N, C-alpha and C positions, 0 to 999 in steps of 0.2 A: 500368580501372584497375587498379593494381599490389597485390596483396593481400599483407599485410606477413604475414613467417613467424611459423609457430606449431611449438612443439614438441607432437606428439602427447601426451608424458606433461603438459604443463598443460594441454592443452586438455579433456583430462578433468573439470577443474575448475571448468568456466566455469560451471556452473550454480550450482555452491556458492560464485565467487567472484560472479557477478552478483546474488545474494539478497543478500551483507555489502557491495557497494557501494552495493544499494537502500537496506538499512536505513540505512549511513553518510549518502546524499545525498539520499531523500527522491523521487529522482527517476529513473524507470525509463530514460529515454532518457540521461540522464548516465552511469547506472551502465555502461549497454552501452559507452559508449563510454570508461570507465575499466577495463573488465575488457579491451578491445582493447590500449589502453595497458599494461594491466599483462601479459599474455601477450606482446606484443612488447619490454617490457623484461624479461622473466623469459629470453626465446628471447635476448639479446645478451648476458645475464648467465650464461650456464647453466654456463659454464666455471668461474664463481666459486661456483657450489651446492658447500654440502659437507656429506653426507648426515649426518656424523657430528655437526656441531652443532643439525640443525633437520630435524625432517619435510620433504617436500615442501609438504605442504598448509600447515605452519605459513612457511616460505619463503614461498609464493606468497600469503597471507596478509596478510604483511610488506610486500611491495611493494605490493597492492591498498591496503591501510590507508595506507600512507603518501602515494599515490595521490590518494587520497580525503581525506587532512587536507588535503593542496597545493590541492586543487581546492574546498576549504570557507573558503578565507582570505578573507576581506572578504565573504564571501555572506551574503545574508540566510537565515534556516531557512526552512523550506517548510511552510505549516500546512495545517490544516483551517479552513473559518469558524469553526470554533467554537473555537480557538486565538487568535482574532482581538478577541474581544470577547463580550458577554451575547449571550445569545438573544432573535430578536426575539419582537416581538408582535404581529405585524400582519400575516398570510399573504398581503394584498392588497396591498404597499408595490411598487411597481418592481422588477423583476429586473434589476439593472444589474451587468454583470460587470467584475470588478476585473481589468482585464490587467495590473497593474503589481506583483501580487503572483507570486510563483514559485509557487505552489500544490504542495502534496504529491501525487503523481500514483500512478495504481492498477499494479499486477502482476500480469501475465497467471502463474497456475500454471504453465501450459504449459511457462515457459520453465524452470521448477524440474529439467526432467528427471526422473531415475529417484528421487532422494527427494523428488519430490512423494507418495509414497506415505506416508512416513513424517508424524506428526503434530508430528515436531519441526520439519520443513522448512515445514509449512504455518502452524505458530504463528509460527515466527521472522517472518513476511512482513504478518502480522495488521496493518492497519491502524493499530490504536489502539495498539499498539507501535513504528510507527516515527514515528506523529505524535508518540507522546511524546517518542521519540529527540530530537525535534528542537527540546524545551526544552531540551537538556544542550550545553554546548560541544564543539565536535568531538572533543578528545583525550579527555574525560569519554564521551564518547558512542562513542568507538572501545572503554575501556575495558571499559563493560558488556557491548556487542556481543560483544566477543571473549571476556570473562570467562562472562557469563550467559545469552546465545544460544548461541555455539559451544562454550562450555565449556570453553574453554582454561586449562589451567594457568595461576596468576599469573607464573611463572618464563619460560612460553613469552609470553606477554602484553607482558611486559617486555622480552625479546628482539624482538619485532616493532615493539614502541614505542622502541625504545633507550633503557629506561628502568630503573629497579630495581622490585623487587619490590616492596618499600615505598611508592613513587610507585603502583603499579599499586593497590594496596590502599587508599591513600588517595584516590586519583581514582575507584575503584570506590564509597567510601562516599558523597564528594561526588553523585555522579550519584543514587543509592539517597537521599539526601537530597532532592535536590531534587525527583525524581518524587516521593517520598512528601508533601513539601509540597505537592503538585499533586492529589495525592489519591489516587496512583495507585502499583502496587507490579509489576512485573515479570512476578510470577507471574499476576496478576490479567490482564497485559495478553497473556501466552502462551496464556492458557486455551483448552481445546482447543474446536471450535467444537460446539454443539448436538447430541445425534444424532440429533436430529427436525430439523435446519435445512433440511434438503434437502426435505421433506417441507412445511414451511411456508413455504419460496419458492414451492413447486411451488403452493400453496392462492391466494398471493400474486400470482403470473402468472396464475393462472384468472381472480382477481377483477379484476386490472385490466384484462385484456383484454374483461373483459364488463363495464368501466368500472363494477362493483359495488362502490360508496364504500362501503357499509355493510358488505358483507362486509370487503374488505381493513381496515375500520378495527379489526374484531374480532379480526384478527392481530396488532396494534399492544399495547405493552406502554404501560402509563400514560403512562410517562415518556420514550417514543419520542423520538428523536433524527431532525430531516431536517437534512442537509447538503449545499449544489447548488453547488460550487465550478464555476467560477470567480464563480458569484456568492456574496458574503460573507455574506449574510441565512442565516440557521440558525435552528430552528423546536424546541420542545421540548413534548410533549404531544402526547395524543389527537385532541385539539379542534382544534387548529393544524394539525398531519398533515392531518385530513380535509379541513377547511377549503380546504388548500392543493393537496389531490389533485384534489376538486371544479375551483377554479379553472383546474386544468393541464387535465381535460376541456372545461370552456366556452370556454377559449382555443383548444388545439390539436384539439379533438375528440374523439371516438370513435374505437374501432377500432386501438387501439396495437397490435402484436405485440412478443412478447418472448421473447428467446433464452437459453436457460441458458448460462453461462459460467463457469468458477472464475476469481475474484481474489483475491489477498491472503489465501489460507487460506480461504477463504470461496465459500459459493455465491453466483453473482453473475446479476444479469440485460443482457443488452444490448436496450435499446428502441430500438424503434420508430415514430415518429411519423407519423400519416396524411399524405399527401402529394398533395394536391389535383390537380394538374399531371400525375401518370401513374395515379391511383388506386390506388395502391399505399402502402409504407411507405418510409419513410427512416430512416436512423441517427440517433439524436438523445442517448441518453446509456449511461451504464454504471452502473449501480444496486447498489452494493456493501452484503451486509447483515450486521448482526450479531445473532445469534438466541440468545435463554434464555430457557430455562422453556417453551418452545414459543411464545413470540411475539417479533415482530422489536422488539429494543430501541435499533436504530441504522441505517440507511438514510444512505451515502453517495451522492450522485448527480452524478457527472462528469459536467456538462451542457457537453460539449464535445464533436462525433463525432468527432476526431479522436484522443479515446482508445481509441475501438475497432480503431483499425488495428492494434494491437498483440497483438488479441485473432483474428485470423483469421476475422472475420465477415464477411458483403459488406454493401456500403456501402446496398443500397435491396433490399425484398424483395415479392414479391406477397402481397395480404393472405392 
């Protein structure tokens, strides 16, 4: 296979561009493809780059943003289950995947590179933020990401989008209004993770592996949310969460093993379900947590073992 040429100066921005394309698309897989396309386009156009007109980062983001806008033409948004309808009221309903929905995908923090050590880089890919961006039309999405997440000046954003400062400011106001109408603000969506997040998730891990449903329930906020794409069902409240976990252990057995990973700026767990055929455990799902006040307030469980392929974890383990 022939490897497309890439300029080393451009390659240094790969992680930055990957996070940007992910925010725009809501798909890690598509973001990887668009970054590669961006770098190839940049290599082919490198003789036309004028450092007097724009920084290299701005120029690359212009190519990436326009590639994303083209890719988004005619595309459906990528939601989480909570973006499709009201919460369910029966944790015992059949769990039927919706394979026709282009679900939001998780982002492995390891792919952020060196910036993964900064709060800004991690907060910029939080699930709540990326899910909220899906509410916006593509161009407004681009304006909000470039201005509020990447903190670029309005003049640079206008240059990236081939628009005017006035159109950028107007688009940003409309984007903020849309989020505000949905009860969301960018500051809330980008809030840093709880300082005690890791300790809470470690307690959750221990309770889950021990099938200690009572102990696990004590770690949940009263209004905790549980989502399980590609299953469209989502649940709200500690009682529903507890009933669902009871159901999981009844269906799949106990003896699960969980492996800490980092996803979307949060502590996450790769979950391995008991495998009667081998006596070990096999990759089952990825659980991404939102922790506040020392309690789990949201768990998005990506119930598709394929998502774990992006996190460099084994497909199976011994108990």
